[in-house]
N, CA, C and O atoms as CSV, one atom per row, in Angstrom:
chain,resi,resn,atom,element,x,y,z
A,1,MET,N,N,-200.037,45.357,33.187
A,1,MET,CA,C,-199.020,44.661,32.458
A,1,MET,C,C,-198.151,44.440,33.676
A,1,MET,O,O,-198.077,45.158,34.673
A,2,THR,N,N,-197.471,43.252,33.400
A,2,THR,CA,C,-196.070,42.954,34.393
A,2,THR,C,C,-194.834,43.579,33.857
A,2,THR,O,O,-194.580,43.515,32.654
A,3,LYS,N,N,-194.189,44.079,34.558
A,3,LYS,CA,C,-192.499,44.646,34.302
A,3,LYS,C,C,-192.054,43.906,32.988
A,3,LYS,O,O,-191.752,44.487,31.946
A,4,ASN,N,N,-192.054,42.672,33.161
A,4,ASN,CA,C,-191.393,41.560,31.944
A,4,ASN,C,C,-192.026,41.877,30.742
A,4,ASN,O,O,-191.360,42.029,29.718
A,5,LYS,N,N,-193.388,42.006,30.755
A,5,LYS,CA,C,-194.154,42.053,29.485
A,5,LYS,C,C,-193.869,43.304,28.852
A,5,LYS,O,O,-193.597,43.343,27.652
A,6,TRP,N,N,-193.921,44.626,29.773
A,6,TRP,CA,C,-193.338,45.706,29.070
A,6,TRP,C,C,-192.055,45.760,28.628
A,6,TRP,O,O,-191.793,46.565,27.735
A,7,ILE,N,N,-191.136,45.008,29.109
A,7,ILE,CA,C,-189.690,45.070,28.571
A,7,ILE,C,C,-189.812,44.386,27.376
A,7,ILE,O,O,-189.154,44.847,26.443
A,8,ALA,N,N,-190.635,43.185,27.116
A,8,ALA,CA,C,-190.487,42.391,25.941
A,8,ALA,C,C,-191.254,43.272,24.969
A,8,ALA,O,O,-190.854,43.194,23.807
A,9,LEU,N,N,-192.264,44.088,25.197
A,9,LEU,CA,C,-192.995,44.629,24.250
A,9,LEU,C,C,-192.000,45.862,23.717
A,9,LEU,O,O,-191.876,46.110,22.518
A,10,LEU,N,N,-191.362,46.544,24.688
A,10,LEU,CA,C,-190.374,47.815,24.156
A,10,LEU,C,C,-189.252,47.158,23.338
A,10,LEU,O,O,-188.890,47.629,22.261
A,11,SER,N,N,-188.692,46.010,23.904
A,11,SER,CA,C,-187.846,45.196,22.935
A,11,SER,C,C,-188.004,44.963,21.428
A,11,SER,O,O,-187.101,45.188,20.621
A,12,VAL,N,N,-189.188,44.508,21.118
A,12,VAL,CA,C,-189.885,44.360,19.993
A,12,VAL,C,C,-190.026,45.385,19.208
A,12,VAL,O,O,-189.680,45.338,18.028
A,13,LEU,N,N,-190.619,46.576,19.833
A,13,LEU,CA,C,-190.873,47.561,19.146
A,13,LEU,C,C,-189.404,48.382,18.678
A,13,LEU,O,O,-189.398,49.123,17.695
A,14,ALA,N,N,-188.380,48.183,19.377
A,14,ALA,CA,C,-187.104,48.890,19.118
A,14,ALA,C,C,-186.641,48.087,18.030
A,14,ALA,O,O,-186.256,48.633,16.996
A,15,LEU,N,N,-186.640,46.775,18.168
A,15,LEU,CA,C,-186.120,45.812,17.098
A,15,LEU,C,C,-186.882,46.051,15.503
A,15,LEU,O,O,-186.406,45.869,14.383
A,16,SER,N,N,-187.889,46.403,15.815
A,16,SER,CA,C,-188.877,46.433,14.448
A,16,SER,C,C,-188.435,47.731,13.941
A,16,SER,O,O,-188.221,47.855,12.735
A,17,THR,N,N,-188.285,48.676,14.718
A,17,THR,CA,C,-188.069,50.217,14.157
A,17,THR,C,C,-186.444,50.123,13.629
A,17,THR,O,O,-186.024,50.647,12.597
A,18,THR,N,N,-185.680,49.365,14.547
A,18,THR,CA,C,-184.167,49.417,13.712
A,18,THR,C,C,-184.214,48.552,12.392
A,18,THR,O,O,-183.538,48.924,11.432
A,19,LEU,N,N,-184.977,47.429,12.310
A,19,LEU,CA,C,-184.993,46.692,11.095
A,19,LEU,C,C,-185.450,47.392,9.845
A,19,LEU,O,O,-185.024,47.220,8.703
A,20,ALA,N,N,-186.493,48.301,10.304
A,20,ALA,CA,C,-187.027,48.998,9.455
A,20,ALA,C,C,-186.264,50.205,8.878
A,20,ALA,O,O,-186.462,50.494,7.698
A,21,ALA,N,N,-185.519,50.836,9.520
A,21,ALA,CA,C,-184.495,51.844,9.154
A,21,ALA,C,C,-183.550,51.202,8.167
A,21,ALA,O,O,-183.169,51.724,7.119
A,22,CYS,N,N,-183.158,49.803,8.698
A,22,CYS,CA,C,-181.978,49.287,8.081
A,22,CYS,C,C,-182.644,48.957,6.441
A,22,CYS,O,O,-181.989,49.159,5.419
A,23,GLY,N,N,-183.607,48.590,6.450
A,23,GLY,CA,C,-184.357,48.299,5.046
A,23,GLY,C,C,-184.514,49.477,4.550
A,23,GLY,O,O,-184.123,49.348,3.390
A,24,ALA,N,N,-184.853,50.590,4.704
A,24,ALA,CA,C,-185.010,51.719,4.231
A,24,ALA,C,C,-183.717,52.470,3.628
A,24,ALA,O,O,-183.887,53.219,2.666
A,25,ASN,N,N,-182.353,52.278,4.204
A,25,ASN,CA,C,-181.287,52.465,3.798
A,25,ASN,C,C,-180.904,51.718,2.487
A,25,ASN,O,O,-180.634,52.275,1.422
A,26,ALA,N,N,-180.918,50.429,2.708
A,26,ALA,CA,C,-180.450,49.561,1.833
A,26,ALA,C,C,-181.455,49.736,0.454
A,26,ALA,O,O,-180.866,49.595,-0.618
A,27,ALA,N,N,-182.613,49.970,0.404
A,27,ALA,CA,C,-183.278,50.389,-0.823
A,27,ALA,C,C,-182.798,51.674,-1.402
A,27,ALA,O,O,-182.746,51.681,-2.632
A,28,GLU,N,N,-182.430,52.783,-0.777
A,28,GLU,CA,C,-181.868,53.831,-1.199
A,28,GLU,C,C,-180.526,53.822,-2.156
A,28,GLU,O,O,-180.348,54.362,-3.248
A,29,GLU,N,N,-179.721,53.082,-1.420
A,29,GLU,CA,C,-178.407,53.097,-2.134
A,29,GLU,C,C,-177.713,51.455,-2.128
A,29,GLU,O,O,-177.595,50.707,-1.158
A,30,PRO,N,N,-177.393,51.258,-3.282
A,30,PRO,CA,C,-176.759,49.870,-3.531
A,30,PRO,C,C,-175.554,49.674,-2.689
A,30,PRO,O,O,-174.969,50.687,-2.307
A,31,ILE,N,N,-175.030,48.314,-2.292
A,31,ILE,CA,C,-174.006,48.113,-1.721
A,31,ILE,C,C,-172.930,48.306,-2.734
A,31,ILE,O,O,-173.050,47.810,-3.855
A,32,GLY,N,N,-171.789,49.068,-2.361
A,32,GLY,CA,C,-170.823,49.310,-2.972
A,32,GLY,C,C,-170.833,50.751,-3.609
A,32,GLY,O,O,-169.885,51.200,-4.254
A,33,GLY,N,N,-172.138,51.502,-3.331
A,33,GLY,CA,C,-172.082,52.730,-3.726
A,33,GLY,C,C,-172.460,52.694,-5.493
A,33,GLY,O,O,-173.244,51.879,-5.979
A,34,ASP,N,N,-171.818,53.617,-6.185
A,34,ASP,CA,C,-171.953,54.160,-7.561
A,34,ASP,C,C,-170.855,53.565,-8.301
A,34,ASP,O,O,-170.573,54.033,-9.404
A,35,VAL,N,N,-170.267,52.682,-7.868
A,35,VAL,CA,C,-169.022,51.748,-8.670
A,35,VAL,C,C,-169.496,51.304,-10.046
A,35,VAL,O,O,-170.600,50.796,-10.239
A,36,ILE,N,N,-168.671,51.507,-10.901
A,36,ILE,CA,C,-168.741,50.913,-12.394
A,36,ILE,C,C,-167.688,49.996,-12.481
A,36,ILE,O,O,-166.586,50.297,-12.022
A,37,ALA,N,N,-167.870,49.031,-12.956
A,37,ALA,CA,C,-166.886,47.878,-13.109
A,37,ALA,C,C,-166.192,48.333,-14.165
A,37,ALA,O,O,-166.791,49.098,-14.920
A,38,PRO,N,N,-164.744,47.969,-14.480
A,38,PRO,CA,C,-164.097,48.258,-15.695
A,38,PRO,C,C,-164.251,47.274,-16.705
A,38,PRO,O,O,-164.633,46.118,-16.521
A,39,VAL,N,N,-163.930,47.804,-17.795
A,39,VAL,CA,C,-164.036,46.777,-18.924
A,39,VAL,C,C,-162.746,46.339,-19.364
A,39,VAL,O,O,-161.957,47.237,-19.658
A,40,THR,N,N,-162.346,45.114,-19.478
A,40,THR,CA,C,-160.850,44.394,-19.511
A,40,THR,C,C,-160.829,43.953,-20.894
A,40,THR,O,O,-161.674,43.137,-21.263
A,41,MET,N,N,-159.850,44.457,-21.799
A,41,MET,CA,C,-159.545,43.649,-23.184
A,41,MET,C,C,-158.156,43.604,-23.132
A,41,MET,O,O,-157.408,44.173,-22.338
A,42,GLU,N,N,-157.871,42.812,-24.133
A,42,GLU,CA,C,-156.345,42.315,-24.654
A,42,GLU,C,C,-156.051,43.331,-25.454
A,42,GLU,O,O,-156.843,43.770,-26.288
A,43,ALA,N,N,-154.777,43.824,-25.241
A,43,ALA,CA,C,-154.086,44.941,-26.069
A,43,ALA,C,C,-154.198,44.393,-27.757
A,43,ALA,O,O,-154.409,45.225,-28.639
A,44,ASN,N,N,-154.038,42.965,-28.074
A,44,ASN,CA,C,-154.361,42.594,-29.150
A,44,ASN,C,C,-155.641,42.597,-29.978
A,44,ASN,O,O,-155.723,42.428,-31.194
A,45,ASP,N,N,-156.505,42.790,-29.215
A,45,ASP,CA,C,-158.014,42.787,-29.680
A,45,ASP,C,C,-158.264,44.181,-29.749
A,45,ASP,O,O,-159.454,44.466,-29.882
A,46,LEU,N,N,-157.494,45.090,-29.698
A,46,LEU,CA,C,-158.119,46.492,-29.507
A,46,LEU,C,C,-157.909,47.047,-31.099
A,46,LEU,O,O,-158.538,47.990,-31.580
A,47,GLN,N,N,-156.992,46.331,-31.727
A,47,GLN,CA,C,-156.842,47.135,-33.236
A,47,GLN,C,C,-158.028,47.314,-34.130
A,47,GLN,O,O,-158.349,46.390,-34.878
A,48,GLY,N,N,-158.710,48.446,-34.109
A,48,GLY,CA,C,-159.481,48.761,-35.097
A,48,GLY,C,C,-161.153,48.434,-34.326
A,48,GLY,O,O,-162.191,48.294,-34.972
A,49,ALA,N,N,-161.040,48.376,-32.973
A,49,ALA,CA,C,-161.966,48.039,-32.149
A,49,ALA,C,C,-162.849,49.536,-32.020
A,49,ALA,O,O,-162.477,50.682,-32.277
A,50,GLU,N,N,-164.168,49.021,-31.513
A,50,GLU,CA,C,-164.883,50.281,-30.826
A,50,GLU,C,C,-165.358,49.830,-29.657
A,50,GLU,O,O,-166.275,49.024,-29.507
A,51,VAL,N,N,-164.565,50.492,-28.630
A,51,VAL,CA,C,-164.903,50.234,-27.016
A,51,VAL,C,C,-165.896,51.042,-26.488
A,51,VAL,O,O,-165.756,52.247,-26.698
A,52,GLU,N,N,-167.007,50.632,-25.763
A,52,GLU,CA,C,-168.061,51.540,-25.359
A,52,GLU,C,C,-167.954,51.546,-24.153
A,52,GLU,O,O,-167.844,50.466,-23.572
A,53,LEU,N,N,-167.957,52.877,-23.361
A,53,LEU,CA,C,-167.603,53.087,-22.107
A,53,LEU,C,C,-168.617,53.748,-21.460
A,53,LEU,O,O,-169.278,54.356,-22.303
A,54,LEU,N,N,-169.105,53.932,-20.193
A,54,LEU,CA,C,-170.002,54.828,-19.567
A,54,LEU,C,C,-169.037,55.917,-18.825
A,54,LEU,O,O,-167.905,55.608,-18.453
A,55,VAL,N,N,-169.500,57.007,-18.673
A,55,VAL,CA,C,-168.900,58.237,-17.952
A,55,VAL,C,C,-168.251,57.592,-16.642
A,55,VAL,O,O,-168.961,56.887,-15.926
A,56,GLY,N,N,-166.912,57.824,-16.319
A,56,GLY,CA,C,-166.623,57.400,-15.178
A,56,GLY,C,C,-165.996,55.888,-15.220
A,56,GLY,O,O,-165.315,55.464,-14.286
A,57,GLN,N,N,-166.268,55.160,-16.316
A,57,GLN,CA,C,-165.592,53.694,-16.438
A,57,GLN,C,C,-164.260,53.843,-16.967
A,57,GLN,O,O,-163.848,54.768,-17.668
A,58,ALA,N,N,-163.655,52.870,-16.570
A,58,ALA,CA,C,-162.263,52.531,-17.178
A,58,ALA,C,C,-162.116,51.152,-17.995
A,58,ALA,O,O,-162.439,50.035,-17.592
A,59,LEU,N,N,-161.547,51.497,-19.254
A,59,LEU,CA,C,-160.906,50.435,-19.979
A,59,LEU,C,C,-159.630,49.700,-19.361
A,59,LEU,O,O,-158.656,50.449,-19.277
A,60,ASN,N,N,-159.481,48.745,-19.032
A,60,ASN,CA,C,-158.316,48.329,-18.433
A,60,ASN,C,C,-157.578,47.208,-19.620
A,60,ASN,O,O,-158.192,46.268,-20.125
A,61,ILE,N,N,-156.398,47.496,-19.857
A,61,ILE,CA,C,-155.908,46.962,-21.085
A,61,ILE,C,C,-154.945,45.865,-20.722
A,61,ILE,O,O,-153.949,46.331,-20.169
A,62,ASN,N,N,-154.921,44.651,-20.846
A,62,ASN,CA,C,-154.009,43.438,-20.668
A,62,ASN,C,C,-152.941,43.376,-21.658
A,62,ASN,O,O,-153.192,42.830,-22.732
A,63,THR,N,N,-151.686,43.902,-21.425
A,63,THR,CA,C,-150.663,43.728,-22.313
A,63,THR,C,C,-150.175,42.505,-22.410
A,63,THR,O,O,-149.104,42.547,-23.016
A,64,GLY,N,N,-150.477,41.399,-22.081
A,64,GLY,CA,C,-149.935,39.973,-22.152
A,64,GLY,C,C,-148.693,39.861,-21.660
A,64,GLY,O,O,-148.473,40.039,-20.462
A,65,ASP,N,N,-147.597,39.506,-22.667
A,65,ASP,CA,C,-146.362,39.245,-22.231
A,65,ASP,C,C,-145.318,40.562,-22.267
A,65,ASP,O,O,-144.178,40.604,-21.803
A,66,LEU,N,N,-145.989,41.524,-22.894
A,66,LEU,CA,C,-145.361,42.887,-22.760
A,66,LEU,C,C,-145.418,43.482,-21.474
A,66,LEU,O,O,-146.372,43.272,-20.725
A,67,ALA,N,N,-144.364,44.285,-21.134
A,67,ALA,CA,C,-144.482,45.251,-19.755
A,67,ALA,C,C,-145.477,45.968,-19.799
A,67,ALA,O,O,-145.894,46.435,-20.858
A,68,VAL,N,N,-146.085,46.197,-18.529
A,68,VAL,CA,C,-147.315,47.029,-18.440
A,68,VAL,C,C,-146.794,48.369,-18.723
A,68,VAL,O,O,-147.569,49.135,-19.296
A,69,ASP,N,N,-145.795,48.730,-18.469
A,69,ASP,CA,C,-145.247,50.320,-18.742
A,69,ASP,C,C,-144.733,50.572,-20.120
A,69,ASP,O,O,-144.588,51.753,-20.436
A,70,SER,N,N,-144.423,49.613,-21.022
A,70,SER,CA,C,-144.048,49.844,-22.212
A,70,SER,C,C,-144.897,50.563,-23.108
A,70,SER,O,O,-144.307,51.026,-24.084
A,71,TYR,N,N,-146.296,50.810,-23.026
A,71,TYR,CA,C,-146.922,51.386,-23.904
A,71,TYR,C,C,-147.219,52.743,-23.548
A,71,TYR,O,O,-147.592,52.866,-22.382
A,72,THR,N,N,-147.150,53.923,-24.309
A,72,THR,CA,C,-147.653,55.183,-24.342
A,72,THR,C,C,-148.864,55.269,-24.917
A,72,THR,O,O,-149.163,54.392,-25.728
A,73,GLY,N,N,-149.815,56.338,-24.623
A,73,GLY,CA,C,-151.144,56.522,-25.339
A,73,GLY,C,C,-151.243,58.101,-25.564
A,73,GLY,O,O,-150.704,58.971,-24.879
A,74,GLU,N,N,-152.030,58.259,-26.646
A,74,GLU,CA,C,-152.658,59.626,-27.091
A,74,GLU,C,C,-153.999,59.532,-27.391
A,74,GLU,O,O,-154.452,58.761,-28.237
A,75,VAL,N,N,-154.639,60.287,-26.727
A,75,VAL,CA,C,-156.307,60.240,-26.900
A,75,VAL,C,C,-156.592,61.755,-27.853
A,75,VAL,O,O,-156.121,62.850,-27.545
A,76,ALA,N,N,-157.353,61.516,-28.892
A,76,ALA,CA,C,-157.517,62.611,-29.968
A,76,ALA,C,C,-158.307,63.681,-29.057
A,76,ALA,O,O,-157.963,64.860,-28.973
A,77,ASP,N,N,-159.349,63.150,-28.424
A,77,ASP,CA,C,-160.097,64.367,-27.692
A,77,ASP,C,C,-160.091,64.114,-26.009
A,77,ASP,O,O,-160.848,63.309,-25.466
A,78,PRO,N,N,-159.278,64.797,-25.416
A,78,PRO,CA,C,-159.016,64.535,-24.218
A,78,PRO,C,C,-160.251,65.093,-23.213
A,78,PRO,O,O,-160.294,64.824,-22.013
A,79,SER,N,N,-161.000,65.713,-23.744
A,79,SER,CA,C,-162.252,66.154,-22.854
A,79,SER,C,C,-163.227,65.013,-22.854
A,79,SER,O,O,-164.254,65.147,-22.189
A,80,VAL,N,N,-163.031,63.966,-23.488
A,80,VAL,CA,C,-163.896,62.569,-23.647
A,80,VAL,C,C,-163.242,61.617,-22.834
A,80,VAL,O,O,-163.872,61.001,-21.973
A,81,ALA,N,N,-161.900,61.420,-23.049
A,81,ALA,CA,C,-161.357,60.217,-22.492
A,81,ALA,C,C,-159.826,60.566,-22.150
A,81,ALA,O,O,-159.288,61.360,-22.921
A,82,GLU,N,N,-159.108,60.095,-21.147
A,82,GLU,CA,C,-157.699,60.009,-21.075
A,82,GLU,C,C,-156.920,58.792,-20.913
A,82,GLU,O,O,-157.374,57.775,-20.388
A,83,PHE,N,N,-155.745,58.910,-21.372
A,83,PHE,CA,C,-154.815,57.714,-21.145
A,83,PHE,C,C,-154.245,57.589,-19.820
A,83,PHE,O,O,-153.781,58.561,-19.225
A,84,SER,N,N,-154.272,56.149,-19.231
A,84,SER,CA,C,-153.496,56.260,-18.085
A,84,SER,C,C,-152.443,54.963,-18.084
A,84,SER,O,O,-152.687,53.757,-18.091
A,85,PRO,N,N,-151.146,55.704,-18.070
A,85,PRO,CA,C,-150.076,54.652,-18.378
A,85,PRO,C,C,-150.219,53.305,-17.499
A,85,PRO,O,O,-151.037,53.252,-16.580
A,86,GLY,N,N,-149.458,52.322,-17.798
A,86,GLY,CA,C,-149.141,51.378,-16.934
A,86,GLY,C,C,-148.044,51.531,-16.202
A,86,GLY,O,O,-147.104,52.240,-16.560
A,87,ARG,N,N,-148.086,50.770,-14.942
A,87,ARG,CA,C,-146.739,51.058,-14.252
A,87,ARG,C,C,-146.594,49.851,-13.158
A,87,ARG,O,O,-147.474,49.060,-12.818
A,88,ASN,N,N,-145.370,49.919,-12.743
A,88,ASN,CA,C,-145.004,48.764,-11.902
A,88,ASN,C,C,-144.556,49.527,-10.603
A,88,ASN,O,O,-143.498,50.149,-10.696
A,89,ASP,N,N,-145.211,49.558,-9.429
A,89,ASP,CA,C,-144.750,50.234,-8.201
A,89,ASP,C,C,-143.816,49.189,-7.185
A,89,ASP,O,O,-143.482,49.525,-6.050
A,90,GLY,N,N,-143.480,47.939,-7.769
A,90,GLY,CA,C,-142.661,47.146,-6.784
A,90,GLY,C,C,-143.375,46.429,-6.037
A,90,GLY,O,O,-142.841,45.380,-5.675
A,91,SER,N,N,-144.758,46.699,-5.552
A,91,SER,CA,C,-145.726,45.825,-4.970
A,91,SER,C,C,-146.791,45.403,-5.721
A,91,SER,O,O,-147.590,44.584,-5.267
A,92,ALA,N,N,-146.920,45.997,-7.114
A,92,ALA,CA,C,-148.137,45.558,-7.841
A,92,ALA,C,C,-147.981,46.273,-9.372
A,92,ALA,O,O,-147.418,47.347,-9.588
A,93,GLU,N,N,-148.507,45.558,-10.189
A,93,GLU,CA,C,-148.470,45.825,-11.621
A,93,GLU,C,C,-149.993,46.573,-11.849
A,93,GLU,O,O,-151.068,46.223,-11.364
A,94,PHE,N,N,-149.763,47.490,-12.572
A,94,PHE,CA,C,-151.024,48.211,-12.922
A,94,PHE,C,C,-151.054,48.458,-14.562
A,94,PHE,O,O,-150.152,49.016,-15.188
A,95,ASN,N,N,-152.172,47.975,-15.079
A,95,ASN,CA,C,-152.091,47.948,-16.516
A,95,ASN,C,C,-152.669,49.261,-17.152
A,95,ASN,O,O,-153.496,50.005,-16.625
A,96,PRO,N,N,-152.094,49.404,-18.355
A,96,PRO,CA,C,-152.614,50.766,-18.908
A,96,PRO,C,C,-154.042,50.697,-19.036
A,96,PRO,O,O,-154.691,49.668,-18.852
A,97,GLY,N,N,-154.511,51.800,-19.350
A,97,GLY,CA,C,-156.035,51.998,-19.634
A,97,GLY,C,C,-156.378,53.283,-20.203
A,97,GLY,O,O,-155.570,54.124,-20.597
A,98,VAL,N,N,-157.743,53.377,-20.218
A,98,VAL,CA,C,-158.358,54.626,-20.710
A,98,VAL,C,C,-159.647,54.932,-19.911
A,98,VAL,O,O,-160.567,54.125,-19.773
A,99,ILE,N,N,-159.615,56.237,-19.380
A,99,ILE,CA,C,-160.744,56.350,-18.470
A,99,ILE,C,C,-161.710,57.486,-19.060
A,99,ILE,O,O,-161.328,58.588,-19.455
A,100,ALA,N,N,-162.999,57.029,-19.048
A,100,ALA,CA,C,-163.913,57.791,-19.660
A,100,ALA,C,C,-164.458,58.932,-18.701
A,100,ALA,O,O,-164.896,58.829,-17.556
A,101,LEU,N,N,-164.291,60.132,-19.565
A,101,LEU,CA,C,-164.547,61.264,-18.706
A,101,LEU,C,C,-166.106,62.191,-19.116
A,101,LEU,O,O,-166.842,62.700,-18.270
A,102,ALA,N,N,-166.300,62.218,-20.463
A,102,ALA,CA,C,-167.680,62.775,-20.718
A,102,ALA,C,C,-168.353,62.142,-22.059
A,102,ALA,O,O,-167.637,61.400,-22.732
A,103,THR,N,N,-169.352,62.328,-22.379
A,103,THR,CA,C,-169.789,61.730,-23.386
A,103,THR,C,C,-169.216,62.191,-24.728
A,103,THR,O,O,-168.770,63.331,-24.861
A,104,GLY,N,N,-169.230,61.332,-25.680
A,104,GLY,CA,C,-168.751,61.577,-26.949
A,104,GLY,C,C,-167.805,60.435,-27.380
A,104,GLY,O,O,-167.678,59.411,-26.708
A,105,THR,N,N,-167.100,60.682,-28.619
A,105,THR,CA,C,-166.271,59.565,-29.190
A,105,THR,C,C,-164.899,60.204,-29.725
A,105,THR,O,O,-164.777,61.283,-30.306
A,106,THR,N,N,-163.947,59.330,-29.408
A,106,THR,CA,C,-162.649,59.714,-29.457
A,106,THR,C,C,-161.792,58.460,-30.010
A,106,THR,O,O,-162.044,57.262,-29.882
A,107,GLU,N,N,-160.592,59.148,-30.731
A,107,GLU,CA,C,-159.855,58.031,-31.240
A,107,GLU,C,C,-158.629,57.825,-30.238
A,107,GLU,O,O,-158.097,58.817,-29.741
A,108,VAL,N,N,-158.197,56.589,-29.953
A,108,VAL,CA,C,-156.982,56.286,-29.181
A,108,VAL,C,C,-155.804,55.751,-29.887
A,108,VAL,O,O,-156.122,54.878,-30.695
A,109,THR,N,N,-154.673,55.977,-29.839
A,109,THR,CA,C,-153.430,55.413,-30.249
A,109,THR,C,C,-152.492,55.079,-29.210
A,109,THR,O,O,-151.940,55.928,-28.511
A,110,MET,N,N,-152.288,53.652,-29.099
A,110,MET,CA,C,-151.325,53.459,-28.164
A,110,MET,C,C,-149.921,52.939,-28.831
A,110,MET,O,O,-150.098,52.194,-29.794
A,111,THR,N,N,-148.731,53.171,-28.530
A,111,THR,CA,C,-147.666,52.731,-29.189
A,111,THR,C,C,-146.627,51.996,-27.898
A,111,THR,O,O,-146.679,52.166,-26.679
A,112,ASN,N,N,-145.725,51.157,-28.708
A,112,ASN,CA,C,-145.069,50.235,-27.843
A,112,ASN,C,C,-143.794,50.937,-27.730
A,112,ASN,O,O,-143.627,51.703,-28.680
A,113,GLU,N,N,-142.848,50.930,-26.891
A,113,GLU,CA,C,-141.323,51.324,-26.802
A,113,GLU,C,C,-140.440,50.224,-27.398
A,113,GLU,O,O,-139.347,50.384,-27.942
A,114,GLN,N,N,-141.009,49.243,-27.229
A,114,GLN,CA,C,-140.134,47.658,-27.572
A,114,GLN,C,C,-139.931,47.950,-28.868
A,114,GLN,O,O,-139.002,47.279,-29.316
A,115,GLY,N,N,-140.545,48.866,-29.864
A,115,GLY,CA,C,-140.221,48.781,-31.378
A,115,GLY,C,C,-140.811,47.627,-32.090
A,115,GLY,O,O,-140.997,46.572,-31.484
A,116,GLY,N,N,-141.088,47.749,-33.224
A,116,GLY,CA,C,-141.514,46.829,-34.107
A,116,GLY,C,C,-142.839,46.340,-33.965
A,116,GLY,O,O,-143.048,45.239,-34.474
A,117,ILE,N,N,-143.872,46.960,-33.334
A,117,ILE,CA,C,-145.042,46.678,-32.847
A,117,ILE,C,C,-145.843,47.816,-33.465
A,117,ILE,O,O,-145.593,49.014,-33.323
A,118,GLN,N,N,-146.658,47.381,-34.041
A,118,GLN,CA,C,-147.701,48.410,-35.086
A,118,GLN,C,C,-148.450,49.185,-34.046
A,118,GLN,O,O,-148.935,48.522,-33.128
A,119,PRO,N,N,-148.592,50.264,-34.042
A,119,PRO,CA,C,-149.507,51.056,-32.979
A,119,PRO,C,C,-150.877,50.633,-32.966
A,119,PRO,O,O,-151.477,50.199,-33.949
A,120,LEU,N,N,-151.329,50.771,-31.859
A,120,LEU,CA,C,-152.862,50.272,-31.826
A,120,LEU,C,C,-153.832,51.208,-31.941
A,120,LEU,O,O,-153.810,52.074,-31.066
A,121,GLU,N,N,-154.656,51.285,-32.745
A,121,GLU,CA,C,-155.638,52.504,-32.856
A,121,GLU,C,C,-156.898,51.860,-33.008
A,121,GLU,O,O,-157.235,51.014,-33.836
A,122,PHE,N,N,-157.787,52.589,-31.733
A,122,PHE,CA,C,-159.028,52.206,-31.762
A,122,PHE,C,C,-159.950,53.320,-31.335
A,122,PHE,O,O,-159.435,54.419,-31.130
A,123,THR,N,N,-161.277,53.170,-31.171
A,123,THR,CA,C,-162.196,54.189,-30.972
A,123,THR,C,C,-163.027,53.966,-29.487
A,123,THR,O,O,-163.517,52.886,-29.159
A,124,VAL,N,N,-163.073,54.977,-28.818
A,124,VAL,CA,C,-163.707,54.845,-27.603
A,124,VAL,C,C,-165.032,55.698,-27.463
A,124,VAL,O,O,-164.973,56.927,-27.480
A,125,VAL,N,N,-166.226,55.021,-27.325
A,125,VAL,CA,C,-167.531,55.610,-27.275
A,125,VAL,C,C,-167.943,55.762,-26.004
A,125,VAL,O,O,-168.169,54.755,-25.333
A,126,VAL,N,N,-168.109,57.054,-25.461
A,126,VAL,CA,C,-168.612,57.420,-23.950
A,126,VAL,C,C,-169.826,57.879,-23.908
A,126,VAL,O,O,-170.130,58.922,-24.486
A,127,THR,N,N,-170.894,56.981,-23.046
A,127,THR,CA,C,-172.127,57.427,-22.800
A,127,THR,C,C,-172.269,57.753,-21.404
A,127,THR,O,O,-171.445,57.537,-20.516
A,128,GLU,N,N,-173.550,58.367,-21.289
A,128,GLU,CA,C,-174.130,58.881,-19.691
A,128,GLU,C,C,-174.367,57.383,-19.260
A,128,GLU,O,O,-174.562,56.422,-20.005
A,129,LYS,N,N,-174.293,57.411,-17.577
A,129,LYS,CA,C,-174.570,56.085,-16.911
A,129,LYS,C,C,-176.096,56.212,-17.024
A,129,LYS,O,O,-176.722,57.270,-16.955
A,130,PRO,N,N,-176.686,54.799,-17.234
A,130,PRO,CA,C,-178.300,54.912,-17.280
A,130,PRO,C,C,-178.890,55.284,-15.996
A,130,PRO,O,O,-180.110,55.405,-15.890
């Protein structure tokens, strides 16, 4: 074989090995890793609702016209979920939410400091990721 044919053959082998390795990695781990998209709900829709979350998933609560930092929250069983208060850091607004920690069911009560607004009471049911 001539030198050019050897170079071409080695180039094809190197390329096929590289592509095979890339394909193997893609099959093992999905793009984005093990990220779970949050569930987004309007605060007005939460009264009496049952919200299903996976362990590690967050409930993002849209407060509408009310300030994101005007709500406080209490979770009956803090081993199942935790309340994450809303905040405004000057460059971005972050909605309040609930983060699922472990399997189970818990009640959540959110109150608004602006007064005259009935507390929001809802249930969070947390299950394992499939």
